[in-house]
DOSE-100369 format. One record per residue: x, y, z of N, C-alpha, C in turn. Coordinates in steps of 0.2 Angstrom, whole numbers, padded with zeros to 4 digits, always signed. Each point is the difference from the previous one (the first is absolute). Example, Ala and Ser with C-alpha at 12.3 -4.5 7.8 and 13.67 -1.06 7.14 Angstrom:
# DOSE-100369
+0066-0028+0039-0004+0006+0000+0004+0006+0000
-0002+0005-0004+0004+0006+0001-0004+0005+0003
//
This chain:
# DOSE-100369
+0420+0285-0092-0001+0007-0002-0009-0001-0003
-0005+0007+0004-0007-0004-0001-0002+0000-0005
-0006-0004-0003-0003-0002-0004-0004+0007-0002
-0001+0003-0007-0006+0006+0002-0006-0003-0004
-0001-0006-0001-0006-0004-0002-0004+0001+0005
-0007+0002-0001-0006-0002+0005-0004-0005+0000
+0000-0002+0005-0005-0008+0001-0008+0002-0006
+0000-0007-0003-0005+0004-0004-0006-0006+0002
-0004+0000+0003-0005-0007-0002-0004+0000-0005
+0000-0007-0001-0003-0002-0006-0006-0004+0001
-0006+0003-0003-0008-0005+0001+0000-0006-0004
-0001-0004+0005-0001-0008-0003-0004+0000-0006
+0001-0006-0004-0004+0001-0008-0008-0003+0003
-0002-0001+0004-0008-0001+0002-0003+0007+0003
+0005+0005+0002-0004+0006+0000-0001+0003-0007
+0008-0001-0002-0002+0004-0007-0004-0001-0004
-0002-0008-0002-0006-0002-0002-0008+0004+0003
+0003-0003+0006-0008+0003+0005-0001+0006-0001
+0003+0005-0002+0000+0007-0001-0003+0002-0006
+0004-0002-0004-0003-0001-0009-0006-0002-0002
-0001-0007+0004-0007+0001+0001-0005+0001+0002
+0001+0006+0005-0006+0003+0002+0000+0005-0002
+0006+0002-0003-0002+0006-0006-0004-0002-0002
+0002-0003-0005-0005-0002-0006-0006-0001+0002
-0001-0003+0006-0006+0001+0000-0006+0004+0003
+0005+0006+0002-0006+0005+0003+0000+0005-0008
+0004-0004-0004-0002+0005-0006-0007-0004-0004
-0001-0006+0001-0004-0004-0003-0007+0001+0002
-0003+0003-0004-0007+0001+0000-0004-0006+0003
-0002+0000+0006-0006-0005+0003-0007+0000-0001
-0003-0007+0000-0006+0000+0000-0002-0001+0008
-0006+0004+0001-0003+0000+0005-0008-0001+0002
-0001-0004+0003-0007-0001+0003-0002+0005+0004
-0004+0004-0004-0003+0004+0003-0009+0002+0001
-0001+0000+0006-0007+0001+0003-0005+0005-0007
-0005-0002-0004-0005+0003-0005+0001+0007+0004
-0004+0001+0008-0002+0006+0003+0006+0006-0001
+0006-0005+0000+0006+0005+0001+0002+0005-0009
-0003-0003-0001+0002+0003-0006-0006+0004-0007
+0002+0009+0000-0004+0001-0003-0001+0004-0005
-0005+0001-0005-0001+0002-0005+0007+0004-0005
+0001+0002-0005+0004+0005-0001-0003+0009-0001
+0001+0005+0004-0002+0005-0002-0003+0003-0008
-0008+0000+0001-0001+0003-0006+0001-0006-0007
+0000-0007+0002+0001-0005-0005-0007+0001-0005
+0002+0000-0007-0002+0000-0004-0003-0003-0004
+0000-0009+0003-0002-0006-0002-0005-0002+0001
-0005-0002-0002-0007-0002+0005-0001-0007+0003
-0001-0002+0005+0001-0010+0003-0006+0001+0001
-0003-0005-0007-0009-0002+0002+0000-0007+0002
-0006-0002+0004-0001-0007+0002-0004-0003-0006
+0003+0001-0006+0000-0004-0007+0001-0005-0002
-0002-0005-0006+0001-0007+0002+0008-0002-0002
+0006+0006-0003+0004-0002+0001+0002-0001+0007
-0001+0005+0005+0001+0002+0005-0001-0007+0004
-0006-0003-0002-0002-0006+0004+0005-0007-0003
+0001+0001-0006+0006-0005-0003+0006+0001+0005
+0003+0005+0000+0004+0001+0003+0002-0002+0009
-0007+0002+0003-0003-0004+0007+0000-0006+0000
-0002-0005-0005+0002-0005+0000+0007-0003+0000
+0004+0003-0003+0007-0003-0003+0003+0002+0009
-0002+0003+0003+0005+0003+0003+0000-0004+0006
-0009-0001+0001-0001-0006+0003+0003-0006+0001
+0002-0002-0006+0001-0006-0002+0008+0000+0001
+0002+0005-0004+0009+0000+0001+0002+0004+0002
-0004+0004+0003+0003+0006+0003+0005+0006-0005
+0002+0006+0004+0002+0004-0006+0007+0000-0001
-0003-0005-0007+0010+0000-0004+0004+0007+0000
-0003+0006+0000+0003+0005-0004+0002+0005+0007
+0006+0001+0004-0001+0004+0005-0002+0007-0001
-0003+0004+0002-0001+0007+0001+0004+0005-0001
+0000+0007+0001+0004+0004+0000-0004+0005+0005
+0006+0001+0006-0001+0006+0005+0005+0005+0002
-0002+0006+0003+0002+0003+0003+0000+0001+0007
+0004+0000+0005-0002+0003+0004-0004+0007+0002
-0005-0001+0004-0004+0009+0001+0000+0001+0007
+0002+0005-0002+0003+0005+0006-0006-0001+0007
-0007+0000-0004-0004-0001+0007-0001-0005+0002
+0003-0006-0002+0000-0008+0001-0003-0003-0005
+0003-0005+0002-0001-0009-0006+0004+0003-0006
-0003-0002-0006+0003+0002-0007-0005+0002-0005
+0003+0005-0004-0004+0002-0005+0002-0005-0006
-0005-0004-0004+0000-0003-0005+0001+0003-0007
+0006-0001-0004+0000+0003-0007-0001-0005-0004
+0001-0006+0000+0000-0004-0005-0005-0006+0005
-0007-0003-0002-0005-0005+0001-0003+0001+0003
-0003+0005-0002-0008+0003+0003-0005-0006-0002
+0000-0003-0006-0006-0005-0002+0002-0005+0005
+0006-0001+0001+0003-0008+0003-0004+0000+0006
+0003+0006+0004-0002+0003+0007-0009-0002+0001
-0003+0003-0005-0006-0002+0000-0003-0008-0001
+0002-0002-0002-0001-0007-0003+0002-0004+0005
+0002+0001+0005+0005-0003+0004-0004-0001+0008
-0004+0008-0001-0006+0001+0005-0004-0004+0000
-0003-0001-0008-0005-0004-0001+0002-0007+0000
+0005-0002+0000+0002-0008+0001-0001-0003+0006
+0000+0006+0006+0000-0001+0007+0007-0001+0002
+0006+0005-0004+0007-0002+0003+0001+0005+0006
+0004+0001+0004+0001+0003+0004+0007+0006-0002
+0003-0004-0002+0006+0002-0001+0004+0001-0010
+0002+0003-0003+0004-0001-0005+0007+0002+0000
+0004-0005-0005+0007+0003-0002+0002+0004-0002
+0005+0007+0003+0001+0006-0003+0006+0001+0002
+0004+0005-0009+0005+0001+0002+0000+0006+0004
+0004+0003+0004-0001+0007+0002+0007+0005-0002
-0001+0006-0003+0005+0002-0003+0002+0008+0004
+0003+0003+0001+0001+0007+0001+0001+0004-0006
-0007+0001-0004+0000+0004-0006-0004+0006+0003
+0002+0007-0004-0002+0007+0000-0008+0000-0005
-0002+0006+0001-0006+0000-0005-0002-0001-0005
+0006+0000-0004+0002+0003-0008+0000-0009+0000
+0006-0003+0000+0000-0006+0001-0005-0005+0000
-0004+0000+0007-0006-0003+0001-0005+0003-0005
+0000+0004-0004-0007+0001-0003+0001-0004-0007
+0007+0002-0001+0002-0004-0007+0001-0007+0001
-0001-0003+0004+0000-0007+0000-0008-0004+0000
-0002+0005+0004-0007+0000+0003-0005-0001-0008
+0001+0007-0002-0002+0001-0009+0002-0008-0004
+0009-0003+0000+0001-0003-0007-0002-0007+0005
-0001-0002+0003-0003-0008+0002-0010+0001-0001
+0000+0005-0002-0009-0001-0002+0000+0002-0007
+0004+0004-0004+0000+0002-0004+0000-0007-0007
+0001-0006+0002+0001-0006-0003-0006-0003-0001
-0004+0002+0003-0007-0003+0001-0004+0003-0006
-0003-0008-0004-0004+0000-0006-0006+0007+0002
-0003-0003+0007-0008+0003+0002-0001+0007+0000
+0004+0006+0000+0003+0004+0003-0005+0007-0004
-0004+0002+0005-0005+0006-0002+0002+0006-0004
-0003+0003-0001+0005+0008-0005+0000+0004+0007
-0002+0000+0005-0001+0006+0005+0005-0006+0005
+0002-0003-0001+0005-0004+0006+0009+0004-0004
-0001-0003-0007+0005+0000-0005+0003+0010+0001
-0006+0005-0001+0002+0005-0001+0002+0004+0006
-0003-0003+0007+0005+0002+0008+0005-0003+0000
+0002-0005-0002+0005-0005+0003+0007+0002-0006
-0005+0004-0006+0009+0001-0005-0001+0009+0004
-0005+0003+0003+0002+0007+0002+0002-0002+0008
+0003-0003+0003+0003-0001+0006+0005-0002-0002
+0002-0005-0005+0006-0002-0001+0006+0008-0006
-0004+0002-0001+0002+0008-0005+0004+0002+0004
-0005+0000+0007+0003+0007+0005+0005-0003+0003
+0000-0007+0001+0008-0004+0005+0005+0002-0005
-0003-0001-0006+0006-0001-0005+0005+0008-0001
-0006+0007+0000+0003+0004+0000+0004+0001+0007
-0002-0002+0006+0004+0002+0006+0004-0003-0002
+0002-0006+0000+0007-0004-0004+0006+0002-0006
-0004+0004-0004+0003+0002-0005+0004+0007+0002
-0004+0003+0005+0006+0006+0005+0003-0001+0004
+0002-0006+0003+0004-0002+0002+0004-0004-0002
+0008+0005-0001+0006-0004-0001+0001-0006+0001
-0002-0002+0007+0006-0003+0001-0004-0009+0001
-0007+0001-0003-0002-0005-0001-0001-0004-0009
+0002+0005-0003-0001-0001-0006+0007+0003-0005
+0003-0005-0006+0005+0002-0003+0002+0005-0003
-0005+0005-0002-0003+0005-0003-0009+0003+0001
+0000+0004-0001-0005+0005+0001-0005-0003-0005
-0005+0000+0001-0005-0001-0007-0005+0006-0002
+0000+0002-0004+0000+0006-0003-0007+0000-0004
-0006+0006+0003-0003-0002-0007-0006-0002+0003
-0007+0001+0000-0007-0004+0003-0001-0007-0003
+0001+0001-0007+0001-0007-0005+0005-0005+0000
+0006+0002+0004+0005-0005+0001-0004-0002+0005
+0000+0003+0004-0002-0003+0009-0007-0004-0002
-0005+0000-0004-0006-0002-0002+0002-0006-0003
+0006+0000-0004+0001-0008-0003+0003-0005+0005
+0004+0003+0002+0002-0004+0008-0003-0003+0001
-0009+0005+0006-0004-0004+0001-0003-0005-0002
-0001-0001-0007-0005-0003-0004+0006-0006-0001
+0004+0000+0000+0007-0004-0003-0005-0009+0000
-0001-0001+0008+0000-0007+0002-0006-0002-0003
-0005+0005+0000-0007-0002-0003-0001-0001-0007
+0007+0003-0003-0002-0001-0009-0004+0006-0003
+0000+0006+0006-0005+0007-0003+0006+0004-0001
-0002+0004-0006+0004+0007-0002+0000+0003+0005
+0005+0006-0001-0001+0007+0005-0005+0002-0001
-0002+0000-0006-0006+0004-0004-0006-0001+0003
-0003-0007+0001-0004-0006+0004+0000+0001+0006
+0007+0001+0004-0002+0002+0007-0005+0005+0000
+0005+0005-0003-0004+0009+0002-0008-0002-0001
-0002-0002-0004-0007-0002-0003-0005-0002+0004
+0004-0006+0006-0005-0004+0003+0002+0006+0007
+0004+0002+0002+0001+0006+0006-0006+0004-0002
-0001+0001-0004-0004+0007-0002-0007-0003+0001
+0000-0006+0001-0008-0003+0002-0001+0003+0008
+0005+0003+0003+0000-0002+0007-0004+0007+0001
-0001+0004-0005-0003+0008-0001-0008+0000+0000
-0003-0009-0001-0007+0002+0001-0002-0001+0005
-0008+0001+0000+0000+0001+0006-0003-0009+0000
-0002-0003+0009+0000-0005+0000-0006-0006-0004
-0006+0005+0000-0006-0002-0003+0003-0003-0007
+0001+0004-0004+0006-0002-0006+0005-0006-0004
+0003+0001+0007+0005-0004+0002-0002-0006-0001
-0005-0002+0004-0004-0006+0000+0000-0002-0004
-0005+0005-0007-0005-0002-0004+0007-0002-0005
+0006+0002+0001+0005-0002-0005+0003-0009+0003
+0002+0001+0006+0001-0008+0003-0008-0005-0001
-0005+0000+0000-0006-0004-0003-0001+0001-0009
+0005+0004-0001+0000-0001-0009-0006+0005-0003
-0004+0003+0004-0006+0004-0003+0003+0005-0004
+0005+0003+0002+0005+0006-0005+0007-0005-0002
+0002+0002-0005+0006-0001-0004+0007+0002+0003
+0005-0003-0002+0007+0002+0003+0001+0008-0004
-0001+0002-0007+0002+0006-0003-0005+0005+0003
-0006+0000-0002-0005+0004+0002+0000+0002+0008
+0003-0006+0005+0001+0003+0008+0005+0005+0000
+0007-0003-0005+0004+0005-0001-0001+0008+0001
-0005-0002-0009-0001+0009+0001-0005+0004+0005
-0004-0003+0003-0006+0001+0004+0005+0001+0006
+0005+0000+0002+0003+0002+0004+0005+0007+0004
-0002+0005-0010+0002+0005+0001-0006+0003+0002
-0006-0001-0001-0005+0002+0004+0001+0003+0009
-0001+0006-0002-0002+0003+0009-0004-0005+0005
+0004-0001+0004-0004-0003+0008-0008+0000-0001
-0004+0005+0000-0007+0005-0002-0002-0003-0006
+0004-0001-0005-0004-0002-0006+0000-0006-0002
+0004-0004+0004-0001-0007+0001-0006-0002+0003
+0000+0005+0005-0008-0002+0004-0004+0000-0004
-0001+0006-0003-0005+0002-0004-0001-0005-0007
+0006-0004-0003-0002-0006-0003-0002-0004+0001
-0001-0002+0007-0003-0006+0002-0009+0002+0000
-0001+0005+0000-0007+0001+0000-0001+0000-0008
+0004+0003-0003-0001-0002-0010-0002-0007+0000
+0005-0005+0000-0001-0003+0000-0005-0004+0004
+0000+0000+0003-0008-0005+0004-0007+0004-0006
+0001+0006+0002-0008+0003-0004+0001-0005-0008
+0005-0002-0003+0000+0001-0005+0002-0009-0001
+0003-0003+0006-0001-0005-0001+0006-0003-0005
+0006+0005+0002+0004-0004-0004+0007+0002-0001
+0005-0002-0001+0006+0002+0003+0004+0001-0008
+0005+0005+0001+0004+0003-0004+0005-0003-0006
+0000-0001-0005+0006-0002-0005+0005+0006+0002
+0004-0005-0004+0007+0003-0001-0001+0008-0001
-0003+0000-0006-0001+0005-0005-0004+0007+0004
-0006-0002+0003-0003+0002+0006+0003+0003+0004
+0006-0004+0005+0004+0003+0004+0003+0004-0003
+0004+0000-0005+0004+0003-0003-0003+0008+0000
-0005+0001-0004-0006+0006-0001+0000+0003+0008
-0003-0003+0005-0001+0004+0008+0007+0000+0002
+0004-0003-0002+0008+0001+0003+0001+0009-0002
-0002+0000-0008+0003+0007-0005-0004+0004+0004
-0009+0001-0001-0003+0006+0004+0001-0001+0008
+0003-0004+0004+0001+0003+0007+0006+0003-0002
+0006-0003-0003+0005+0007-0001+0000+0006-0003
-0006+0000-0002-0001+0006-0003-0005+0005+0004
-0003-0004+0004-0003+0005+0005-0008+0001-0001
-0002-0006-0005-0007-0001-0003-0004-0005+0003
+0003-0003+0005-0005-0007-0001-0004+0001+0005
-0007-0002+0000-0005+0002+0004-0004-0004+0002
-0004-0005+0004-0003-0004+0001-0007-0001-0006
-0001+0003-0002-0005-0001-0008+0004-0001-0003
+0005+0002-0001+0005-0001-0009+0003-0009+0003
+0001-0002+0008+0003-0007+0000-0008-0001-0003
-0006-0003+0001-0005-0002+0000-0004+0000-0007
+0005+0004-0006-0002+0001-0005+0005-0006-0003
+0007+0002+0003+0005-0007-0004-0002-0008+0003
-0003+0000+0003-0001-0005+0004-0005-0004-0002
-0004+0006-0002-0007-0003-0003+0001-0003-0011
+0004+0002+0001+0002-0001-0008+0001-0009-0002
-0004-0001-0004+0001-0008-0002+0006-0003-0004
+0002-0005+0004+0007+0001-0001+0000-0006-0007
+0004+0000-0002+0002-0003-0007-0003-0007+0000
+0005-0004+0007-0002-0006-0001-0005-0002+0005
-0003+0004+0001-0008-0001+0000-0005-0001-0004
+0001+0006-0007-0002+0000-0004+0000-0008-0006
+0008-0003+0002-0001-0007-0003-0001-0004+0003
-0004+0001+0006+0000-0006+0005-0009-0001-0002
-0001-0008+0000-0006-0003+0002-0002-0001+0006
-0005+0000+0006-0001-0005+0004-0006-0001+0001
-0002-0006+0003-0004-0005+0001-0001-0003+0006
-0006+0002+0005+0001-0002+0007-0002-0007-0003
+0001-0004+0007+0000-0008+0001-0009-0002-0001
-0003+0005+0002-0007-0001+0002-0002+0000-0010
+0001+0005-0003-0001+0001-0007+0002-0008-0003
+0004-0001+0000+0004-0008-0004-0004-0006+0005
+0001+0000+0005-0001-0006+0004-0007-0003-0003
-0006+0003-0001-0006-0005-0001+0002-0002-0009
+0006+0003-0004+0001-0007-0004+0004-0004-0002
+0003-0003+0008+0005-0005+0002-0003-0005+0006
+0001-0004-0002+0000-0006+0007+0003+0005+0005
-0001-0004+0009+0003+0001+0005+0006+0001+0000
+0001-0010-0002+0006-0001+0002+0008+0004-0005
-0002+0004-0005+0005+0004-0004+0002+0004+0003
+0008+0001+0000+0002+0006+0003+0001+0006-0005
+0004+0005+0002-0002+0006-0004+0007-0001-0006
+0004-0003+0000+0004-0001-0004-0001-0004-0005
-0005-0005+0003-0004-0005-0005-0005+0005-0005
-0002+0003+0004-0006+0006-0003+0003+0003-0007
+0004+0002+0001+0003+0007-0003+0005-0005-0006
+0003-0006+0002+0001-0004-0007-0006-0002-0003
-0005-0002+0001-0006-0001-0002-0004+0003-0005
+0001+0008+0004-0002+0006-0004+0004+0002-0004
+0007-0002-0001+0005+0002-0006-0002-0005-0006
-0001-0006+0002-0001-0006-0005-0006+0003-0005
-0005+0001+0005-0008+0003-0003+0002+0004-0006
+0002+0006+0002+0001+0006-0002+0005-0004-0007
+0006-0004+0001+0003-0001-0009-0004-0004-0002
-0006-0004+0001-0004-0003-0005-0004+0003-0003
-0002+0008+0005-0003+0005-0003+0002+0000-0005
+0008+0004+0001+0002+0004-0006+0002-0004-0008
+0002-0009+0004-0001-0001-0007-0005-0001-0004
-0006-0002+0005-0005+0001-0004-0004+0005-0006
+0003+0007+0005+0000+0006-0006+0003+0001-0006
+0008-0002+0002+0003+0000-0006-0002-0004-0005
-0004-0009+0000-0002-0003-0005-0006+0005-0004
-0003+0002+0006-0006+0001-0004+0004+0008-0005
+0003+0004+0003+0003+0006-0002+0003-0006-0008
+0001-0004+0001+0007-0001-0007-0006-0003-0005
-0006-0004+0002-0007-0002-0005-0001+0006-0008
//
């Protein structure tokens, strides 16, 4: 009687293990040394890469130790790779005279790449308000796209505020604060630069973002002519008049020409006025301390005279 069993060829133990190892190796992310010239910046990257003191320190570190944390990039359809995280390390490597840098290459769609790009930069302490504003805006759009695709999330995100909460979670900002930052992207570049330069505070800037673009341009004129920047209460009034349709350049000049309470409480001496009373070696701090001591002595003397 013929056997019905079929001949089965078994793979050797070596073949089995090499197959598992090769599969695991294929899934494992690899760090590649990629020429700096083949790495391109992320499209509309909101973070500024400046050749400042911190950059020079990073370049010195890379010159001495190399890049310790690999960058992340994705294949660029037009050739080379698009940097997702590591723009400052890329610039520092150039300054350090390096030709390549370590990079992890991932296949990422636009939303995934945007979220990684934003999250990898939001932890920096020195972020400018404009950087955070545009980063939050980009990430919110990406989260909206992912929330609308049930294959990428266990449940759909509902409501603008909930999505904004997700955006700000890693940076420790509430959804409401995320939305306030995103409002800053409605400012014209000149006003947004003044926010970055701390000439306009965040809260007044938020209120000014509701002004029409042409009104913001007029506000620059009013600020220049009155040599003043808006306080929170002034910004709120400018917004109110704008929404009522009554905001004019003349009204802006009147508001900006108001004397602020902080100015009424402030007494300013120029260094030229004070310098003639102090030795050249005195620093401004020492001059201030001396003035306070003299005033205290004067006050005690007056008190003694009053008590007689």
